[in-house]
N, C-alpha and C positions, 0 to 999 in steps of 0.2 A: 425446535431451535429457532431463535430469532435470526433473521438474515444478517449477513455481513454487508456493510455499506462501502461502496467504491465511489470515491469522489473524482469526477472528471473536470479538468480545467483545460482551456485551450492550450494546445501544444503538447498534450500528453503523449508519451511513447506508446504507440498502439499495442505492441507485443507485451508491454508491461501491464496492460489492461486485459487483453484478450486471453493470454496464456493462463494467468492465475484464475480468472473467472471461469474459463473452460474447465480447468482442473477441479475447482471447487464444485461446479455444477455436476461434473461426473461423479464426484464424491457425495452428491445429493445434499450439498450445503446451499441453502438459499442465499442469493446475492441480489441486492438492490443497487442501482446506480443513481447518482445524483450529480447534476451539472452545477458548477459554480456560477456561471454567467448565463446559462440557458440550457435548454434540454438538448439541442443539437450542438455537439462539441466537435471541433476539428482537431485531429491529432497532428503530431509533428510531421507526418508524411502524407498529409492530405486525406486521410481516411476519416470520414465523419461517423460519429456514433451518436445515437439518440439515447439520452439518459431517461431512466424511468420517472424521474422527478427533479425538481429544483432543490438545491442544497438548503435554501431558506425554509423549506417545508419539512426538514429533517428534525426529528426528536431523537436524541442519543439513546433514550430509554428503549426505543423500538428495535435496536440493533445489538448484535453480539460483538461487534468490532468494526474497525474502519481500515480501509486499504487506500493508500495513496500511490497511484502510478506516477512515475517521474517524467524526465525530459524537461523541456522548457516550461512545462506546466508547474514544475516545482516551485518556481519563484512566485507564480500566481497563488499557489496553495499557501506558501509562506506568508504572503502579504494579504491574505483574506482572513479577517478576524473570525468569521464564522467557522472556518475550517479549524483554526487554532482552538476555538472553544470546544468543538466536537472532539478533537484529539484529547484535550485536557479532561473532558467529562468521561470519555471512554477509558482513558488511562486510569483516572481516579477510581473508576468502578472495576478495574482489573480486567477489562475487556481487551480483545486483541487490537493492537495498534501496529499496523504494518505499512512500511514505505519502502520503495525500491528506487534505485538510481540516485538522482539528486533530491528526491522527495524527503529524505531524512532532514533536510534543512527546515522543513515545516515542523518536524518533530522537535528540532532544536528550538525553533521560535516559540513553540508551545510549551517548552520547558520540561519535556518528559525524557530527555536523554541523559540526565545527570548520572554519572558513574555507570552507564550502560556500555556493553560491548556491542558494536554495530558493524555494518558494512555499508558502503555507499559507492557512488560513481567516483573513481579515483582522479578527480580533477581538482586543482587548487580552488577554483571557484566554489566547489562544494565543501571540500575538507576544511578550508579556512573558515567557513561559516559554522562549523560544528566544533564548539569549544568545550562543551560539558561532558561529552562521552568519555568514558574511561579508556576506551581503546577502539580504534577503527581497523578492523580486520580486512584482509584481502580475499577472503573466502566468498563464494557465490551468495551464501545466505548466512545470517546469524540470528539465533533466537535467544533473547535474554529476558527471562520472565515473560511478560505479555507483549514485549516489543519484538517484532520480526522485521528484519531489514534484508534487502537484496542489493547486489552490487550494480546491476545494470541490465540492459536488454538481453544479453546472453544468459542471464540468470533467471529469466522470467518463469520458466518451467519449475526450476528448483524453488523459487520463491513461492509459487502456488503450492507445491508439495509441502514446504515448510509450514504454511498456514494450515493445510489439511492435517499434517501431523500434530500440530498444536491442538487441533480440534479432535484429536484421537480418532481420526478416520483411517481406513485401511489403505494407506498410501502405497504399501508394497505391492498389493494386488493391482492397483491402478497403474503403477509404473510398469508392471509386467504386461498388462493389457495394452498399454500405449507403446510397447516395445522399447522401453527405456531401461537399460541395465542398471 
């Protein structure tokens, strides 16, 4: 299996990065991280993460999907043409395209949410930017085809499990091992 690609931009919500990556690695899904502006990326709460590579060195062909953690980083993701290009390429190939919290605004900017059911952070600054989605749900996660969205920091674990389920991994066993009912 080709790895999933997680894009890190300054101000990312740390839990929205670490929880899904932890779950995916427990499910033996390879994950590669790429920084938008550098390899060392500072999160929203001052936690620094070192990305495996720079986003400019990414080739969409090498990955089975893309994951966008949210937070203040969402606007950086939305305004970075390279991120939007990767989202479009992966979506066109039917690969996983996942975003949590405010990061679905980058999916909107990439033009991949038309008529999709999604969830996102419930703030007007986010929901007002998303015009093409058919429905914005209030559930922790939504999977619509290859698009997977999560509501916010509190949904980070469920977001990771939703991605694992889409990859047909044994999420039920992992949930039990992690003491999650």
